[in-house]
C-alpha positions, 0 to 999 in steps of 0.5 A, spaced: 614 242 919 614 243 912 616 248 909 613 249 902 606 251 898 601 249 893 597 253 888 591 257 890 585 253 890 588 246 889 584 241 894 591 238 898 593 243 903 600 244 907 600 244 915 606 249 917 604 248 924 605 241 929 599 241 932 592 238 930 585 240 930 578 238 929 572 241 926 572 247 930 579 249 929 577 247 921 572 253 921 576 259 924 573 257 931 576 261 937 580 259 943 586 260 942 589 266 947 593 271 946 599 268 948 597 261 946 595 259 954 588 256 952 589 249 953 589 244 947 585 247 942 589 250 936 585 254 930 587 252 923 587 258 918 589 258 912 593 264 909 593 266 901 600 269 899 604 271 893 609 267 890 614 272 891 620 273 896 618 276 901 613 270 901 619 268 905 618 272 911 611 269 914 615 262 913 621 265 919 614 267 922 612 259 923 618 258 925 620 263 930 613 259 933 609 266 933 603 263 931 603 256 934 604 260 941 598 264 939 594 257 938 594 258 930 596 252 925 597 255 918 596 253 912 599 257 907 596 257 899 598 261 893 595 266 887 597 269 882 595 276 885 592 279 890 585 280 886 585 272 885 585 271 892 580 276 894 574 271 892 577 265 897 577 270 902 570 272 901 568 265 901 571 263 907 576 258 904 581 262 907 581 265 913 586 271 911 590 272 905 595 278 902 593 283 897 595 290 894 592 296 896 589 297 888 586 290 888 582 292 895 580 298 895 576 296 888 573 290 892 570 295 896 568 299 892 564 293 890 561 293 896 566 286 898 567 288 906 574 287 907 578 289 912 586 290 912 590 287 919 595 288 918 601 291 914 605 286 909 610 290 905 612 296 902 616 299 897 623 303 899 622 310 898 629 312 895 635 308 892 634 301 888 627 299 889 624 291 891 619 292 884 621 295 877 620 296 870 625 292 866 627 292 858 632 289 855 638 293 854 638 294 847 630 296 847 632 304 848 628 303 853 631 307 858 627 311 862 619 311 864 617 315 858 620 311 853 614 305 855 610 310 851 606 305 847 610 299 849 608 292 851 608 292 858 606 285 862 603 286 868 601 280 873 593 283 874 590 288 869 588 294 872 592 292 878 598 296 882 603 295 877 599 299 871 597 304 876 605 306 877 607 304 870 602 310 867 603 315 873 611 314 872 611 315 865 606 322 866 611 323 871 617 322 866 613 326 860 610 320 857 603 318 855 601 312 858 595 312 854 597 307 848 601 302 852 599 295 850 598 291 858 599 283 857 597 279 863 602 275 866 604 270 871 611 273 875 615 266 873 612 267 866 614 274 864 623 273 864 622 268 858 617 273 854 622 278 856 627 274 853 623 271 847 621 278 845 614 278 846 613 283 850 618 289 850 618 290 858 616 287 864 614 290 871 617 285 876 618 283 884 623 280 887 627 275 886 626 276 878 628 284 877 635 281 880 635 275 876 633 279 871 639 285 872 644 280 873 642 277 866 644 283 863 637 288 862 637 294 865 631 298 869 626 302 865 623 304 872 622 303 878 614 305 878 613 305 885 618 310 887 616 315 881 609 314 883 607 313 890 614 313 894 614 307 899 607 305 899 604 299 900 605 293 896 601 288 901 597 288 906 594 282 910 587 282 910 580 279 912 573 278 911 569 284 915 565 277 917 571 274 920 572 280 924 564 281 927 564 273 928 571 272 931 575 278 933 578 273 938 582 270 932 583 276 929 587 280 935 591 273 936 593 272 928 595 280 927 598 280 933 602 274 931 603 277 924 605 284 928 611 279 931 612 276 924 614 283 921 618 286 926 623 280 926 622 279 918 624 287 919 631 284 923 633 278 920 632 280 912 638 273 911 633 269 914 627 271 910 631 270 903 634 263 906 626 261 907 624 264 900 629 259 897 626 253 901 618 256 899 621 258 892 625 250 891 631 255 888 638 254 891 642 256 897 645 263 896 641 264 890 637 269 893 642 272 897 643 279 893 635 280 892 632 286 895 627 285 900 622 290 902 620 293 908 615 290 914 614 293 919 607 295 923 606 301 920 599 301 915 602 307 911 595 310 910 598 317 908 600 313 902 595 308 900 590 315 899 595 318 895 594 310 891 586 311 891 587 318 888 590 316 883 585 310 882 580 315 882 584 319 877 586 314 872 578 312 873 579 305 877 575 307 882 568 311 880 568 315 887 573 317 892 576 311 895 574 307 903 580 308 905 576 309 912 572 303 912 579 298 909 583 300 915 582 299 922 581 305 926 587 309 928 
C-alpha cells in the first residue's frame, strides 16, 4: 500500500487498497456489503481532495481498513479547489470528492445534481482557527478592515475564501468592494506574499502555521468572523450515482463516517499521514492546527453561508440547501 497523490485529471491513478477489481468495479458497480462480506468483488472508487493537511485523515481511514472492509478500493487525486473537482464528479471520472459549501451551492443553482453524502472538515468556532488571512508583519495590515483596497490571494475566485473575507471586513467596519482578489494555488501563496506580489493570502493548514512561524501575522480568521464553525469541505457525489448505485453510496458514506470519527480521536495520526502525503519531513506538521471532523453536517451554518451568498450576488435565488444535503 502506497500513500501518494496525483493531480486531478492526471492519466495515472494510484491505487491505495490491496485488492483488485474488474470492469464493473471500475465503473463503480455495486456488490460490497456494509460489512465487506460479499465475496471477492471489489469496487474501484476514485475520490478527489485538496492537497492540504486534513487530507491525511483519508489516508488514516485507508490504513485502518475502513474502506477495504466494505469492498472499496480507493484512488486519490487532487485539485486546486473544490470547484475544480465538481466537473470530474459530474462526468463520472471521479465518484466522490470534497468541496466547500459555496462551490456546491453554486453548482446546485446551475442545475448540477450534486448530493452531499458526508461531512469532512469544519473550522474552529473559537480561538485559533485552521484557516486565516495572513500578511507580512510590516505591512500595516492587522485586522479584517485593513484588507480593504488590498490585493488578497485566494485559491478560487468567488469561492469560500472570498465570501468569508468580504463578510469579515464588513463585520469589522470596512468596505470589501475595493479588495482585488488574485487566484493562486495554496502552495504558491507563501512565495507570492514574500515577493510582495500580493498584500495578504488566505490559507489553510499547513500553510497557515508555516507562514506564522516565518514571522507573518494573521490579519483575520475570516471564517470565525463571518460564520463561526462552518464546514470547509463536504464529501459529495452525483445524483446519478445516488440513484444508480445506492449500495456503493451507502458503503462509502459508512466508511467515511468511520474515518471521521477516527480522525477526530487521533489528530496526531492525521498529521503523520499528511506529512507522508505532502512529502514533508517527519514531525514538520506536529504543530499545525487540525480542522474539526465529526459527522455533523452543520446544516445551520450552511444555511447562513447560503444567505451570505445571496447577499453577495454569488447566488440569484435562495440556496438549495435541502437539495444538497441528505434528508434529516
